[in-house]
C-alpha angles and dihedrals in degrees: 000000000000092000092051090051091053092049090050090051089050094052091049091049091055093048090048095051092048092054100033094051094075110037088145090062090053088051093050092052090053093046096047095055090048095235145014101322127189092261093052090049091052089051090050090051094050092047091050092049088052091049091051093047090048092051090050093047089047092054091048092047091052090052088049092050091055091058099028125122114256090241093060095039096092093053092049092048091051090050090050093054091048091049092052092048089051091047089054092050092048090052091050089049092050091050092050093048092050098051097039122208095355111131103226093191087076090066091060127098115296109247106220095172118112123212112180092194090060092043091053091044090053089053093047093047096086089050091051091047091052091048090051091051090050093048097035098104097046088048093051092048089051093048093049092049091050091047090051090049093051093046091051091052088047091049091055089048094050090048092053090049092049091051091051091050092048092050090050091047091052092051097042119098098176112099093212091052091045092053092050092049092049090051089048092047090051091051092049091048086056090051089051091050092047089049093048090050096050089046091052091047092049092049092049091050091048091048091049091052095047092044092050091056112124127212117273090247094055091045092049091048094050089044091053094044092051092047092051094049098044123012096016090057090047089055093047091051091047090052092048093049090049091051091049092052093046091050094051092048092044091050090052092051094048092052088051093049092049089052094054096037097108095045123099105267095196091064093068103019096134095047090046094055093045090052091048095053092042090051091051091050090050091049091052092046092052090048090053093049091049092050094048089047089053089052092047095050091046088050094233100149092175095060092039091052093047091049090049093049089047092051090046090050091049092049093049091046091052092047090058096037101049099065089051094050098039091122091053089048090055092050091051088056091050092247101109138089090282119056136179121269091018133116122260131175116225130165093354096306135094115243136182117232099235095176140353118220139119084296106030122206121229119188135180112205092214095049129072115240132013143248126248112202131182117242092248092062093043090052090065095056132084122216130196132198116262135194128189094341125146114253096203133007091247142022133213109285095024120138113223134184114213126216090264089056091254111155112222140170123219107229104168138014122193132160087258110038143011119218119211129186126204129207091276093055095251113149120221121192120209127180108257094233091053092047091051088061096050124109114224144137115261108202094185101054100074131048090257142009132205134219121209129200143158132235130182135202134189124280089240088081096054094119091065098031093105100042119019101028098055091043093050094046094046093047092048097048093047091050093046092050095044092052095051135049095307098067092119097033106056109103103163143353123202127187120178136161101258105182144334102245128194093273109008147033106249122212123200110221119192123180124191116206133181119253099259089067094062093101088063097049098122090042092054090049090055093045092057092053090046092050091050091052089048093053093049090050092052095045094042094239118155124239108216127220128199116289129210114204116202118195120198119208123212110248090218093054 
């Protein structure tokens, strides 16, 4: 009676598991027909029959427990618990089959709690699943090899135990002891058979896995084909979508730039730069959203999870980096100590801030080339507004006179060196920073330049030294310059008595010439002296030379 009851419970349990294992299938059949079809009605009848049989079996089992032997009571209690669990599953299946495809989980309590660890684990789950798929075969091989090793160790242990039992059985003379040893030996024989069976199964599975290995070329070809059909196509679509979004945003930006092309950019430089960086950030955000959308539509949870993690990592990195680089951010927005189109001093030279970016551009209008500085260095500088200020003391093609009266021409200016050419054509290179600190006369910078010289006559002409002599020298110098290469360049000639020296009357001569005559500066200086000598010769004026007077004293004095 008791054994029959247990068998009946066992059969009902199997039937309950077979029908309760797929409540979703029952719901689908109901939903697909649009109502309670005949098939669904039959399923409901079967489930109700199983429920009634389980209830009847449970009642009988409860009555059996009341009168059961204490030895059989644990088994009956376990059967009752199993029957109750099956009855619960059958009722859930009956409910699901009756209501169709309705998701009953939506009717439960709304969970408003937030656990970031669970959320992150759900995002990481597709990545972990893909890693499991990739490493599935190596893991199976490792597990089977480990099982084989453990079973071999257990086989040796079981063999030793059986040998010991057989030895004790051979030595034993007590019938009761021999019966116990025989029972124990039978149990250990069963263990050895189970061990041998598990070992054989593991070896067969290992052999099947190894035998099923494909060549590396076949595996590579299949992997590439699968990648192209699935994930590769998804990546291509994501790239295309990103390019489309970027093209649209770039087109909108270009249209706006063309609209404000003729406006004064300096009036809203800061707002313009802020708008540019905000627009770039918006473009990147839209591209990211478009890419994640493609991954979502394609159902590639791995790529979507990786993209979300990458976006989160970038956001966290920016949150930590922005406070440390707030000064650089202000400079990028043209709000810092260095601003565009202003003058900054760097490495001993003045520069104009042409553009501010991650690598800013500094230019000097007088020098060939430019400097490209990282934002970290630019943030240490200070700029100032400038208006009509010279960027360098000389330009290419200028003629200069050094402190030692050496006449030079500037032939090349670079941020590193300055090349000067003298009258003989010799090129001299000087560091640009050193040349910037020199003191010299630049004959080409202004509209005109002057040359100054001294000329002396003898004291015998003292009576005409203030009238006739200055007039004659001035007239002769003007005529000589006008008749030569300086006809269009002579602006003014001044001749004045400078001082009465120890042996001569010295005249100061100053000639003002226009800038085009700068190349003939030294020649003009010589021409002035030549003209003065010619006038003295024509007028019979003496040109003194230094005198040395010697006085002899009388020895008797």
